[in-house]
All heavy atoms as TSV, in Angstrom:
chain	resi	resn	atom	element	x	y	z
A	1	MET	N	N	6.808	-8.622	-33.830
A	1	MET	CA	C	5.935	-7.844	-32.966
A	1	MET	C	C	6.429	-7.958	-31.528
A	1	MET	O	O	6.515	-9.044	-30.978
A	1	MET	CB	C	4.511	-8.382	-33.078
A	1	MET	CG	C	3.512	-7.641	-32.260
A	1	MET	SD	S	1.891	-8.279	-32.684
A	1	MET	CE	C	1.033	-7.885	-31.209
A	2	THR	N	N	6.776	-6.844	-30.927
A	2	THR	CA	C	7.270	-6.864	-29.553
A	2	THR	C	C	6.139	-6.525	-28.593
A	2	THR	O	O	5.243	-5.746	-28.913
A	2	THR	CB	C	8.407	-5.848	-29.362
A	2	THR	OG1	O	7.900	-4.559	-29.631
A	2	THR	CG2	C	9.563	-6.151	-30.275
A	3	LYS	N	N	6.200	-7.114	-27.435
A	3	LYS	CA	C	5.194	-6.843	-26.413
A	3	LYS	C	C	5.630	-5.641	-25.583
A	3	LYS	O	O	6.806	-5.440	-25.332
A	3	LYS	CB	C	5.034	-8.058	-25.511
A	3	LYS	CG	C	4.591	-9.278	-26.263
A	3	LYS	CD	C	3.671	-10.085	-25.441
A	3	LYS	CE	C	3.189	-11.246	-26.270
A	3	LYS	NZ	N	2.020	-11.833	-25.766
A	4	ASN	N	N	4.660	-4.860	-25.172
A	4	ASN	CA	C	4.958	-3.720	-24.307
A	4	ASN	C	C	5.294	-4.223	-22.916
A	4	ASN	O	O	4.690	-5.169	-22.425
A	4	ASN	CB	C	3.764	-2.774	-24.244
A	4	ASN	CG	C	3.515	-2.082	-25.555
A	4	ASN	OD1	O	4.409	-1.978	-26.379
A	4	ASN	ND2	N	2.306	-1.601	-25.750
A	5	THR	N	N	6.247	-3.570	-22.273
A	5	THR	CA	C	6.622	-3.954	-20.924
A	5	THR	C	C	6.683	-2.710	-20.037
A	5	THR	O	O	6.822	-1.591	-20.518
A	5	THR	CB	C	7.990	-4.657	-20.890
A	5	THR	OG1	O	8.962	-3.798	-21.453
A	5	THR	CG2	C	7.960	-5.965	-21.653
A	6	LEU	N	N	6.560	-2.958	-18.742
A	6	LEU	CA	C	6.681	-1.908	-17.740
A	6	LEU	C	C	7.864	-2.232	-16.846
A	6	LEU	O	O	8.053	-3.388	-16.465
A	6	LEU	CB	C	5.428	-1.832	-16.871
A	6	LEU	CG	C	4.120	-1.467	-17.538
A	6	LEU	CD1	C	2.969	-1.610	-16.556
A	6	LEU	CD2	C	4.174	-0.062	-18.077
A	7	LYS	N	N	8.641	-1.237	-16.506
A	7	LYS	CA	C	9.735	-1.409	-15.553
A	7	LYS	C	C	9.236	-0.869	-14.222
A	7	LYS	O	O	8.899	0.311	-14.107
A	7	LYS	CB	C	10.970	-0.655	-16.031
A	7	LYS	CG	C	12.209	-0.972	-15.250
A	7	LYS	CD	C	13.415	-0.341	-15.909
A	7	LYS	CE	C	14.683	-0.696	-15.172
A	7	LYS	NZ	N	15.856	-0.075	-15.784
A	8	VAL	N	N	9.162	-1.742	-13.218
A	8	VAL	CA	C	8.560	-1.406	-11.929
A	8	VAL	C	C	9.624	-1.529	-10.849
A	8	VAL	O	O	10.309	-2.545	-10.761
A	8	VAL	CB	C	7.381	-2.348	-11.623
A	8	VAL	CG1	C	6.730	-1.998	-10.311
A	8	VAL	CG2	C	6.361	-2.323	-12.746
A	9	LYS	N	N	9.766	-0.483	-10.018
A	9	LYS	CA	C	10.749	-0.481	-8.936
A	9	LYS	C	C	10.035	-0.190	-7.621
A	9	LYS	O	O	9.244	0.755	-7.529
A	9	LYS	CB	C	11.808	0.592	-9.196
A	9	LYS	CG	C	12.875	0.679	-8.119
A	9	LYS	CD	C	13.910	1.726	-8.462
A	9	LYS	CE	C	14.999	1.789	-7.415
A	9	LYS	NZ	N	16.004	2.803	-7.726
A	10	LEU	N	N	10.317	-0.992	-6.590
A	10	LEU	CA	C	9.751	-0.781	-5.260
A	10	LEU	C	C	10.583	0.270	-4.538
A	10	LEU	O	O	11.779	0.076	-4.318
A	10	LEU	CB	C	9.751	-2.098	-4.484
A	10	LEU	CG	C	9.036	-2.098	-3.144
A	10	LEU	CD1	C	7.547	-1.809	-3.326
A	10	LEU	CD2	C	9.216	-3.428	-2.448
A	11	VAL	N	N	9.968	1.405	-4.197
A	11	VAL	CA	C	10.709	2.501	-3.562
A	11	VAL	C	C	10.314	2.728	-2.098
A	11	VAL	O	O	11.015	3.428	-1.383
A	11	VAL	CB	C	10.569	3.822	-4.347
A	11	VAL	CG1	C	11.244	3.720	-5.697
A	11	VAL	CG2	C	9.128	4.227	-4.491
A	12	LYS	N	N	9.196	2.159	-1.666
A	12	LYS	CA	C	8.780	2.238	-0.275
A	12	LYS	C	C	8.457	0.837	0.216
A	12	LYS	O	O	8.013	-0.015	-0.547
A	12	LYS	CB	C	7.537	3.121	-0.114
A	12	LYS	CG	C	7.783	4.586	-0.311
A	12	LYS	CD	C	6.536	5.369	0.033
A	12	LYS	CE	C	6.760	6.850	-0.168
A	12	LYS	NZ	N	5.531	7.607	0.141
A	13	SER	N	N	8.635	0.609	1.501
A	13	SER	CA	C	8.415	-0.702	2.089
A	13	SER	C	C	6.924	-1.018	2.204
A	13	SER	O	O	6.128	-0.161	2.606
A	13	SER	CB	C	9.049	-0.759	3.475
A	13	SER	OG	O	8.719	-1.970	4.106
A	14	PRO	N	N	6.534	-2.259	1.890
A	14	PRO	CA	C	5.145	-2.664	2.099
A	14	PRO	C	C	4.858	-3.055	3.548
A	14	PRO	O	O	3.730	-3.390	3.887
A	14	PRO	CB	C	4.993	-3.869	1.160
A	14	PRO	CG	C	6.349	-4.417	1.032
A	14	PRO	CD	C	7.292	-3.249	1.139
A	15	HIS	N	N	5.855	-2.996	4.404
A	15	HIS	CA	C	5.687	-3.352	5.811
A	15	HIS	C	C	4.646	-2.441	6.467
A	15	HIS	O	O	4.713	-1.219	6.352
A	15	HIS	CB	C	7.028	-3.226	6.552
A	15	HIS	CG	C	6.936	-3.591	7.995
A	15	HIS	ND1	N	6.836	-4.892	8.405
A	15	HIS	CD2	C	6.899	-2.837	9.102
A	15	HIS	CE1	C	6.753	-4.911	9.727
A	15	HIS	NE2	N	6.797	-3.662	10.167
A	16	GLY	N	N	3.687	-3.027	7.126
A	16	GLY	CA	C	2.653	-2.264	7.801
A	16	GLY	C	C	1.520	-1.810	6.901
A	16	GLY	O	O	0.626	-1.091	7.352
A	17	ARG	N	N	1.525	-2.207	5.636
A	17	ARG	CA	C	0.458	-1.822	4.704
A	17	ARG	C	C	-0.657	-2.860	4.764
A	17	ARG	O	O	-0.532	-3.904	5.402
A	17	ARG	CB	C	0.986	-1.728	3.263
A	17	ARG	CG	C	2.209	-0.877	3.107
A	17	ARG	CD	C	1.946	0.573	3.407
A	17	ARG	NE	N	3.194	1.323	3.258
A	17	ARG	CZ	C	3.311	2.593	3.468
A	17	ARG	NH1	N	2.291	3.308	3.865
A	17	ARG	NH2	N	4.477	3.190	3.305
A	18	LEU	N	N	-1.724	-2.603	4.056
A	18	LEU	CA	C	-2.842	-3.545	4.007
A	18	LEU	C	C	-2.393	-4.878	3.409
A	18	LEU	O	O	-1.561	-4.897	2.490
A	18	LEU	CB	C	-3.977	-2.970	3.156
A	18	LEU	CG	C	-4.671	-1.721	3.696
A	18	LEU	CD1	C	-5.635	-1.170	2.667
A	18	LEU	CD2	C	-5.401	-2.053	4.977
A	19	PRO	N	N	-2.953	-5.983	3.918
A	19	PRO	CA	C	-2.569	-7.304	3.383
A	19	PRO	C	C	-2.765	-7.431	1.866
A	19	PRO	O	O	-1.943	-8.038	1.195
A	19	PRO	CB	C	-3.474	-8.268	4.138
A	19	PRO	CG	C	-3.776	-7.570	5.409
A	19	PRO	CD	C	-3.833	-6.102	5.072
A	20	LYS	N	N	-3.824	-6.828	1.324
A	20	LYS	CA	C	-4.049	-6.893	-0.125
A	20	LYS	C	C	-2.962	-6.138	-0.884
A	20	LYS	O	O	-2.562	-6.535	-1.969
A	20	LYS	CB	C	-5.415	-6.331	-0.491
A	20	LYS	CG	C	-6.552	-7.245	-0.120
A	20	LYS	CD	C	-7.863	-6.684	-0.596
A	20	LYS	CE	C	-8.989	-7.634	-0.273
A	20	LYS	NZ	N	-10.277	-7.160	-0.775
A	21	HIS	N	N	-2.481	-5.054	-0.310
A	21	HIS	CA	C	-1.419	-4.283	-0.960
A	21	HIS	C	C	-0.100	-5.052	-0.913
A	21	HIS	O	O	0.637	-5.072	-1.896
A	21	HIS	CB	C	-1.269	-2.913	-0.304
A	21	HIS	CG	C	-2.440	-2.007	-0.569
A	21	HIS	ND1	N	-2.366	-0.662	-0.428
A	21	HIS	CD2	C	-3.707	-2.269	-0.965
A	21	HIS	CE1	C	-3.533	-0.109	-0.735
A	21	HIS	NE2	N	-4.367	-1.084	-1.049
A	22	ARG	N	N	0.181	-5.706	0.221
A	22	ARG	CA	C	1.391	-6.534	0.306
A	22	ARG	C	C	1.319	-7.689	-0.693
A	22	ARG	O	O	2.320	-8.054	-1.303
A	22	ARG	CB	C	1.574	-7.075	1.718
A	22	ARG	CG	C	2.137	-6.022	2.648
A	22	ARG	CD	C	2.448	-6.595	4.000
A	22	ARG	NE	N	1.226	-6.481	4.796
A	22	ARG	CZ	C	0.889	-7.265	5.809
A	22	ARG	NH1	N	1.670	-8.243	6.176
A	22	ARG	NH2	N	-0.225	-7.066	6.464
A	23	ALA	N	N	0.117	-8.250	-0.878
A	23	ALA	CA	C	-0.060	-9.336	-1.839
A	23	ALA	C	C	0.185	-8.851	-3.266
A	23	ALA	O	O	0.766	-9.582	-4.080
A	23	ALA	CB	C	-1.456	-9.935	-1.715
A	24	CYS	N	N	-0.225	-7.632	-3.578
A	24	CYS	CA	C	0.020	-7.069	-4.912
A	24	CYS	C	C	1.507	-6.893	-5.156
A	24	CYS	O	O	2.002	-7.202	-6.247
A	24	CYS	CB	C	-0.697	-5.735	-5.082
A	24	CYS	SG	S	-2.454	-5.897	-5.409
A	25	VAL	N	N	2.226	-6.406	-4.153
A	25	VAL	CA	C	3.677	-6.223	-4.293
A	25	VAL	C	C	4.340	-7.576	-4.538
A	25	VAL	O	O	5.187	-7.718	-5.426
A	25	VAL	CB	C	4.269	-5.522	-3.043
A	25	VAL	CG1	C	5.785	-5.559	-3.072
A	25	VAL	CG2	C	3.779	-4.090	-2.963
A	26	ALA	N	N	3.934	-8.593	-3.779
A	26	ALA	CA	C	4.492	-9.935	-3.963
A	26	ALA	C	C	4.108	-10.495	-5.328
A	26	ALA	O	O	4.919	-11.142	-6.001
A	26	ALA	CB	C	4.008	-10.863	-2.852
A	27	GLY	N	N	2.880	-10.239	-5.764
A	27	GLY	CA	C	2.421	-10.712	-7.067
A	27	GLY	C	C	3.185	-10.093	-8.225
A	27	GLY	O	O	3.326	-10.707	-9.283
A	28	LEU	N	N	3.678	-8.887	-8.017
A	28	LEU	CA	C	4.497	-8.233	-9.035
A	28	LEU	C	C	5.927	-8.759	-9.023
A	28	LEU	O	O	6.723	-8.417	-9.891
A	28	LEU	CB	C	4.500	-6.718	-8.818
A	28	LEU	CG	C	3.174	-6.008	-9.093
A	28	LEU	CD1	C	3.226	-4.571	-8.589
A	28	LEU	CD2	C	2.835	-6.044	-10.568
A	29	GLY	N	N	6.261	-9.573	-8.027
A	29	GLY	CA	C	7.596	-10.161	-7.955
A	29	GLY	C	C	8.616	-9.267	-7.285
A	29	GLY	O	O	9.818	-9.474	-7.433
A	30	LEU	N	N	8.156	-8.280	-6.527
A	30	LEU	CA	C	9.062	-7.358	-5.845
A	30	LEU	C	C	9.253	-7.836	-4.411
A	30	LEU	O	O	8.284	-8.055	-3.687
A	30	LEU	CB	C	8.475	-5.943	-5.869
A	30	LEU	CG	C	8.224	-5.392	-7.270
A	30	LEU	CD1	C	7.426	-4.112	-7.202
A	30	LEU	CD2	C	9.527	-5.173	-8.010
A	31	ARG	N	N	10.510	-7.993	-3.997
A	31	ARG	CA	C	10.790	-8.561	-2.688
A	31	ARG	C	C	11.236	-7.542	-1.668
A	31	ARG	O	O	10.799	-7.540	-0.532
A	31	ARG	CB	C	11.843	-9.653	-2.795
A	31	ARG	CG	C	11.369	-10.851	-3.575
A	31	ARG	CD	C	12.482	-11.859	-3.736
A	31	ARG	NE	N	12.024	-13.000	-4.491
A	31	ARG	CZ	C	11.697	-14.156	-3.935
A	31	ARG	NH1	N	11.787	-14.333	-2.646
A	31	ARG	NH2	N	11.290	-15.151	-4.697
A	32	ARG	N	N	12.154	-6.649	-2.044
A	32	ARG	CA	C	12.673	-5.676	-1.073
A	32	ARG	C	C	12.790	-4.314	-1.740
A	32	ARG	O	O	12.753	-4.207	-2.976
A	32	ARG	CB	C	14.018	-6.135	-0.521
A	32	ARG	CG	C	15.086	-6.383	-1.569
A	32	ARG	CD	C	16.379	-6.914	-0.971
A	32	ARG	NE	N	16.211	-8.165	-0.269
A	32	ARG	CZ	C	16.357	-9.368	-0.796
A	32	ARG	NH1	N	16.685	-9.496	-2.059
A	32	ARG	NH2	N	16.193	-10.455	-0.073
A	33	VAL	N	N	12.921	-3.294	-0.933
A	33	VAL	CA	C	13.028	-1.934	-1.454
A	33	VAL	C	C	14.232	-1.861	-2.396
A	33	VAL	O	O	15.309	-2.350	-2.087
A	33	VAL	CB	C	13.176	-0.915	-0.294
A	33	VAL	CG1	C	13.430	0.474	-0.837
A	33	VAL	CG2	C	11.941	-0.932	0.579
A	34	GLY	N	N	13.998	-1.288	-3.558
A	34	GLY	CA	C	15.050	-1.176	-4.564
A	34	GLY	C	C	14.997	-2.258	-5.617
A	34	GLY	O	O	15.684	-2.165	-6.627
A	35	SER	N	N	14.177	-3.297	-5.393
A	35	SER	CA	C	14.103	-4.368	-6.394
A	35	SER	C	C	13.336	-3.872	-7.622
A	35	SER	O	O	12.410	-3.074	-7.523
A	35	SER	CB	C	13.459	-5.624	-5.815
A	35	SER	OG	O	12.139	-5.383	-5.413
A	36	VAL	N	N	13.761	-4.348	-8.787
A	36	VAL	CA	C	13.205	-3.915	-10.067
A	36	VAL	C	C	12.769	-5.143	-10.856
A	36	VAL	O	O	13.472	-6.155	-10.875
A	36	VAL	CB	C	14.251	-3.120	-10.888
A	36	VAL	CG1	C	13.692	-2.714	-12.237
A	36	VAL	CG2	C	14.743	-1.923	-10.113
A	37	ARG	N	N	11.615	-5.050	-11.517
A	37	ARG	CA	C	11.143	-6.109	-12.401
A	37	ARG	C	C	10.673	-5.483	-13.697
A	37	ARG	O	O	10.151	-4.373	-13.707
A	37	ARG	CB	C	9.943	-6.846	-11.776
A	37	ARG	CG	C	10.234	-7.729	-10.604
A	37	ARG	CD	C	10.953	-9.022	-10.956
A	37	ARG	NE	N	10.360	-9.759	-12.028
A	37	ARG	CZ	C	9.525	-10.783	-11.884
A	37	ARG	NH1	N	9.190	-11.183	-10.687
A	37	ARG	NH2	N	9.044	-11.401	-12.936
A	38	GLU	N	N	10.852	-6.200	-14.770
A	38	GLU	CA	C	10.312	-5.794	-16.055
A	38	GLU	C	C	9.155	-6.741	-16.353
A	38	GLU	O	O	9.349	-7.944	-16.498
A	38	GLU	CB	C	11.379	-5.869	-17.145
A	38	GLU	CG	C	10.987	-5.126	-18.380
A	38	GLU	CD	C	12.146	-4.919	-19.343
A	38	GLU	OE1	O	13.215	-4.482	-18.891
A	38	GLU	OE2	O	11.939	-5.199	-20.536
A	39	LEU	N	N	7.943	-6.195	-16.397
A	39	LEU	CA	C	6.725	-6.995	-16.508
A	39	LEU	C	C	5.985	-6.689	-17.792
A	39	LEU	O	O	6.041	-5.568	-18.304
A	39	LEU	CB	C	5.809	-6.707	-15.313
A	39	LEU	CG	C	6.414	-6.932	-13.933
A	39	LEU	CD1	C	5.551	-6.300	-12.871
A	39	LEU	CD2	C	6.581	-8.412	-13.680
A	40	GLU	N	N	5.262	-7.680	-18.283
A	40	GLU	CA	C	4.436	-7.506	-19.466
A	40	GLU	C	C	3.295	-6.546	-19.140
A	40	GLU	O	O	2.708	-6.602	-18.062
A	40	GLU	CB	C	3.879	-8.865	-19.887
A	40	GLU	CG	C	3.308	-8.895	-21.269
A	40	GLU	CD	C	2.929	-10.301	-21.679
A	40	GLU	OE1	O	3.655	-11.243	-21.346
A	40	GLU	OE2	O	1.886	-10.425	-22.331
A	41	ASP	N	N	2.993	-5.651	-20.059
A	41	ASP	CA	C	1.954	-4.641	-19.852
A	41	ASP	C	C	0.587	-5.243	-20.166
A	41	ASP	O	O	0.127	-5.221	-21.295
A	41	ASP	CB	C	2.240	-3.432	-20.741
A	41	ASP	CG	C	1.327	-2.264	-20.445
A	41	ASP	OD1	O	0.553	-2.352	-19.473
A	41	ASP	OD2	O	1.397	-1.264	-21.173
A	42	THR	N	N	-0.050	-5.803	-19.142
A	42	THR	CA	C	-1.381	-6.399	-19.276
A	42	THR	C	C	-2.348	-5.683	-18.333
A	42	THR	O	O	-1.904	-5.011	-17.394
A	42	THR	CB	C	-1.360	-7.898	-18.922
A	42	THR	OG1	O	-0.997	-8.035	-17.542
A	42	THR	CG2	C	-0.379	-8.667	-19.796
A	43	PRO	N	N	-3.650	-5.826	-18.542
A	43	PRO	CA	C	-4.606	-5.194	-17.627
A	43	PRO	C	C	-4.447	-5.669	-16.179
A	43	PRO	O	O	-4.615	-4.873	-15.249
A	43	PRO	CB	C	-5.962	-5.613	-18.192
A	43	PRO	CG	C	-5.714	-5.822	-19.644
A	43	PRO	CD	C	-4.318	-6.395	-19.721
A	44	ALA	N	N	-4.105	-6.931	-15.967
A	44	ALA	CA	C	-3.926	-7.447	-14.611
A	44	ALA	C	C	-2.739	-6.770	-13.927
A	44	ALA	O	O	-2.833	-6.358	-12.763
A	44	ALA	CB	C	-3.723	-8.965	-14.648
A	45	VAL	N	N	-1.629	-6.644	-14.638
A	45	VAL	CA	C	-0.442	-5.991	-14.074
A	45	VAL	C	C	-0.740	-4.512	-13.836
A	45	VAL	O	O	-0.382	-3.959	-12.792
A	45	VAL	CB	C	0.778	-6.175	-15.000
A	45	VAL	CG1	C	1.933	-5.300	-14.560
A	45	VAL	CG2	C	1.194	-7.637	-15.028
A	46	ARG	N	N	-1.420	-3.859	-14.776
A	46	ARG	CA	C	-1.770	-2.441	-14.613
A	46	ARG	C	C	-2.634	-2.245	-13.362
A	46	ARG	O	O	-2.469	-1.277	-12.633
A	46	ARG	CB	C	-2.535	-1.932	-15.829
A	46	ARG	CG	C	-1.688	-1.726	-17.038
A	46	ARG	CD	C	-1.249	-0.320	-17.115
A	46	ARG	NE	N	-0.401	-0.135	-18.293
A	46	ARG	CZ	C	0.025	1.030	-18.670
A	46	ARG	NH1	N	-0.294	2.102	-18.005
A	46	ARG	NH2	N	0.795	1.128	-19.718
A	47	GLY	N	N	-3.569	-3.172	-13.105
A	47	GLY	CA	C	-4.422	-3.074	-11.928
A	47	GLY	C	C	-3.630	-3.195	-10.645
A	47	GLY	O	O	-3.854	-2.435	-9.685
A	48	MET	N	N	-2.681	-4.141	-10.594
A	48	MET	CA	C	-1.858	-4.297	-9.394
A	48	MET	C	C	-0.975	-3.072	-9.176
A	48	MET	O	O	-0.815	-2.606	-8.046
A	48	MET	CB	C	-1.007	-5.563	-9.482
A	48	MET	CG	C	-1.794	-6.829	-9.311
A	48	MET	SD	S	-0.762	-8.287	-9.073
A	48	MET	CE	C	-0.176	-8.558	-10.723
A	49	VAL	N	N	-0.414	-2.550	-10.262
A	49	VAL	CA	C	0.434	-1.359	-10.169
A	49	VAL	C	C	-0.392	-0.169	-9.684
A	49	VAL	O	O	0.057	0.596	-8.833
A	49	VAL	CB	C	1.100	-1.059	-11.529
A	49	VAL	CG1	C	1.705	0.333	-11.556
A	49	VAL	CG2	C	2.160	-2.105	-11.843
A	50	ALA	N	N	-1.615	-0.027	-10.177
A	50	ALA	CA	C	-2.468	1.088	-9.767
A	50	ALA	C	C	-2.806	1.011	-8.285
A	50	ALA	O	O	-2.873	2.033	-7.598
A	50	ALA	CB	C	-3.744	1.101	-10.602
A	51	LYS	N	N	-3.012	-0.198	-7.778
A	51	LYS	CA	C	-3.386	-0.369	-6.379
A	51	LYS	C	C	-2.263	0.041	-5.432
A	51	LYS	O	O	-2.530	0.587	-4.364
A	51	LYS	CB	C	-3.791	-1.821	-6.119
A	51	LYS	CG	C	-4.258	-2.071	-4.699
A	51	LYS	CD	C	-4.880	-3.425	-4.550
A	51	LYS	CE	C	-6.368	-3.255	-4.636
A	51	LYS	NZ	N	-7.103	-4.435	-4.251
A	52	VAL	N	N	-1.019	-0.213	-5.818
A	52	VAL	CA	C	0.114	0.086	-4.926
A	52	VAL	C	C	1.048	1.135	-5.538
A	52	VAL	O	O	2.240	1.149	-5.255
A	52	VAL	CB	C	0.892	-1.202	-4.556
A	52	VAL	CG1	C	0.048	-2.111	-3.702
A	52	VAL	CG2	C	1.391	-1.919	-5.793
A	53	ALA	N	N	0.493	2.031	-6.343
A	53	ALA	CA	C	1.304	3.042	-7.036
A	53	ALA	C	C	2.077	3.927	-6.069
A	53	ALA	O	O	3.156	4.422	-6.410
A	53	ALA	CB	C	0.414	3.897	-7.930
A	54	TYR	N	N	1.571	4.096	-4.852
A	54	TYR	CA	C	2.247	4.937	-3.868
A	54	TYR	C	C	3.523	4.293	-3.324
A	54	TYR	O	O	4.299	4.955	-2.644
A	54	TYR	CB	C	1.291	5.281	-2.719
A	54	TYR	CG	C	0.853	4.104	-1.885
A	54	TYR	CD1	C	1.449	3.854	-0.660
A	54	TYR	CD2	C	-0.155	3.250	-2.316
A	54	TYR	CE1	C	1.063	2.784	0.121
A	54	TYR	CE2	C	-0.550	2.189	-1.554
A	54	TYR	CZ	C	0.048	1.953	-0.328
A	54	TYR	OH	O	-0.349	0.884	0.428
A	55	LEU	N	N	3.761	3.028	-3.657
A	55	LEU	CA	C	4.972	2.326	-3.224
A	55	LEU	C	C	5.977	2.147	-4.360
A	55	LEU	O	O	7.084	1.669	-4.124
A	55	LEU	CB	C	4.614	0.929	-2.697
A	55	LEU	CG	C	3.663	0.842	-1.504
A	55	LEU	CD1	C	3.318	-0.614	-1.219
A	55	LEU	CD2	C	4.279	1.480	-0.297
A	56	LEU	N	N	5.601	2.504	-5.583
A	56	LEU	CA	C	6.371	2.140	-6.773
A	56	LEU	C	C	6.821	3.341	-7.591
A	56	LEU	O	O	6.244	4.416	-7.506
A	56	LEU	CB	C	5.527	1.260	-7.702
A	56	LEU	CG	C	4.885	0.022	-7.127
A	56	LEU	CD1	C	3.976	-0.604	-8.168
A	56	LEU	CD2	C	5.930	-0.960	-6.666
A	57	GLU	N	N	7.840	3.090	-8.426
A	57	GLU	CA	C	8.189	3.947	-9.564
A	57	GLU	C	C	7.975	3.090	-10.800
A	57	GLU	O	O	8.442	1.957	-10.846
A	57	GLU	CB	C	9.674	4.359	-9.519
A	57	GLU	CG	C	9.972	5.528	-8.655
A	57	GLU	CD	C	11.447	5.916	-8.715
A	57	GLU	OE1	O	12.214	5.326	-9.511
A	57	GLU	OE2	O	11.826	6.793	-7.941
A	58	VAL	N	N	7.291	3.642	-11.804
A	58	VAL	CA	C	6.967	2.860	-12.998
A	58	VAL	C	C	7.439	3.621	-14.231
A	58	VAL	O	O	7.253	4.833	-14.338
A	58	VAL	CB	C	5.438	2.631	-13.095
A	58	VAL	CG1	C	5.098	1.775	-14.300
A	58	VAL	CG2	C	4.903	1.995	-11.834
A	59	GLU	N	N	8.043	2.875	-15.172
A	59	GLU	CA	C	8.479	3.441	-16.449
A	59	GLU	C	C	8.095	2.468	-17.558
A	59	GLU	O	O	8.049	1.261	-17.331
A	59	GLU	CB	C	9.991	3.630	-16.486
A	59	GLU	CG	C	10.552	4.536	-15.425
A	59	GLU	CD	C	12.068	4.532	-15.430
A	59	GLU	OE1	O	12.671	3.726	-16.157
A	59	GLU	OE2	O	12.635	5.342	-14.697
A	60	ASN	N	N	7.860	2.982	-18.745
A	60	ASN	CA	C	7.712	2.125	-19.920
A	60	ASN	C	C	9.098	1.691	-20.333
A	60	ASN	O	O	9.974	2.520	-20.560
A	60	ASN	CB	C	7.036	2.859	-21.085
A	60	ASN	CG	C	5.545	2.940	-20.899
A	60	ASN	OD1	O	4.947	2.180	-20.157
A	60	ASN	ND2	N	4.946	3.892	-21.569
A	61	ALA	N	N	9.333	0.401	-20.434
A	61	ALA	CA	C	10.669	-0.109	-20.762
A	61	ALA	C	C	11.065	0.293	-22.189
A	61	ALA	O	O	12.243	0.474	-22.474
A	61	ALA	CB	C	10.711	-1.607	-20.587
A	62	GLU	N	N	10.102	0.461	-23.097
A	62	GLU	CA	C	10.422	0.831	-24.470
A	62	GLU	C	C	10.975	2.258	-24.537
A	62	GLU	O	O	11.777	2.577	-25.396
A	62	GLU	CB	C	9.185	0.723	-25.372
A	62	GLU	CG	C	8.863	-0.687	-25.793
A	62	GLU	CD	C	8.249	-1.499	-24.657
A	62	GLU	OE1	O	7.489	-0.925	-23.855
A	62	GLU	OE2	O	8.533	-2.698	-24.575
A	63	ASP	N	N	10.530	3.129	-23.615
A	63	ASP	CA	C	11.018	4.505	-23.608
A	63	ASP	C	C	12.487	4.565	-23.217
A	63	ASP	O	O	13.184	5.515	-23.539
A	63	ASP	CB	C	10.196	5.357	-22.632
A	63	ASP	CG	C	8.755	5.511	-23.092
A	63	ASP	OD1	O	8.483	5.245	-24.278
A	63	ASP	OD2	O	7.911	5.911	-22.270
A	64	LEU	N	N	12.971	3.548	-22.506
A	64	LEU	CA	C	14.349	3.539	-22.046
A	64	LEU	C	C	15.324	3.076	-23.122
A	64	LEU	O	O	16.486	3.404	-23.085
A	64	LEU	CB	C	14.480	2.614	-20.823
A	64	LEU	CG	C	13.577	2.968	-19.640
A	64	LEU	CD1	C	13.710	1.904	-18.569
A	64	LEU	CD2	C	13.914	4.329	-19.090
A	65	ALA	N	N	14.819	2.289	-24.061
A	65	ALA	CA	C	15.695	1.707	-25.088
A	65	ALA	C	C	16.090	2.721	-26.139
A	65	ALA	O	O	15.597	3.769	-26.269
A	65	ALA	CB	C	15.012	0.524	-25.749
């Protein structure tokens, strides 16, 4: 049984954004523009992604395989 994952890429800078939004970006493990992480698809991760969706590109990692 494989777990679903999301591929998340930071495409806009969190500089000058709300502190909670910067915290979400850091919580997702994204450090600089262009950084990519593959994260487990959980409700907590989905919530963080939804909050800062305007800064990210998101793909289902299974669709890429």
